[in-house]
C-alpha positions in Angstrom: 2.7 14.0 1.3 2.3 13.5 -2.4 4.7 11.8 -4.8 6.5 14.2 -6.7 7.1 15.6 -3.0 8.7 11.9 -1.7 10.5 11.9 -5.0 11.6 15.6 -4.4 12.6 14.6 -0.7 14.3 11.0 -1.6 17.0 12.8 -4.4 18.0 15.3 -2.0 18.2 12.3 1.1 19.8 10.2 -1.2 21.9 13.1 -3.2 20.6 11.2 -6.8 18.9 13.2 -9.6 15.1 13.4 -9.4 15.2 10.7 -12.6 16.7 8.3 -10.8 14.6 8.6 -7.7 11.4 8.7 -9.7 13.2 5.5 -11.7 13.5 4.1 -7.7 10.3 5.2 -6.8 8.6 3.7 -9.6 10.2 0.0 -9.9 9.1 -0.1 -6.1 6.1 0.4 -6.5 5.9 -2.6 -9.1 7.3 -4.9 -7.9 5.3 -4.8 -4.4 2.2 -4.3 -6.6 3.5 -7.0 -8.6 4.5 -9.2 -5.8 1.1 -8.2 -4.1 -1.3 -9.3 -7.1 1.6 -13.0 -7.2 0.2 -13.7 -3.1 3.3 -12.8 -1.4 3.5 -10.5 1.2 6.0 -8.3 1.2 7.7 -7.7 4.8 9.9 -4.8 5.5 12.0 -5.0 8.9 11.0 -2.5 11.1 8.2 -0.2 8.7 5.4 -2.3 8.1 4.3 -5.9 6.4 2.8 -5.1 2.9 0.0 -8.5 2.4 -3.3 -9.5 0.5 -6.2 -10.3 2.8 -9.6 -11.9 1.4 -13.1 -10.0 2.1 -16.2 -12.5 1.7 -19.1 -12.2 -0.2 -21.5 -10.3 2.1 -24.9 -8.7 2.2 -25.0 -4.9 2.0 -27.7 -2.4 1.3 -28.9 -0.3 -2.7 -28.4 3.3 -1.0 -31.4 4.2 -3.5 -34.0 2.3 -3.2 -32.9 -0.2 0.9 -32.8 -3.4 -1.5 -30.5 -5.9 0.1 -27.8 -6.6 -2.5 -25.3 -9.3 -2.8 -21.3 -8.0 -2.4 -19.4 -9.7 -4.4 -15.8 -11.6 -2.6 -13.2 -9.7 -2.9 -8.5 -9.2 -2.5 -7.9 -6.4 -0.9 -4.4 -4.7 -0.4 -3.7 -4.2 3.3 -0.6 -2.2 5.2 0.1 -3.5 8.9 3.1 -0.8 10.2 5.9 -2.5 12.2 6.8 -1.9 15.4 9.7 1.2 14.9 7.6 2.3 12.3 4.7 2.8 15.5 7.7 4.2 17.8 8.0 7.0 15.3 4.8 8.0 14.9 3.9 7.7 18.2 6.9 9.8 19.4 
């Protein structure tokens, strides 16, 4: 499912115009992104938790030359599914 399909489903399910559903989805994504950027986790009970994890500095290899290269430490977004979502997926 892509974003436009999600907008259609939300608009249909909530009985609101597509423009309203688009605004709501955009606002939610912006708020989740902003919270993660600010170091906050976003917990949706039953659905899951969005968080930021630290990825340590590590050594990799240049695929062309095979030489070792240093890959900088970084932060990566992560998602851990909640119990209700896991049960829905697994039937």
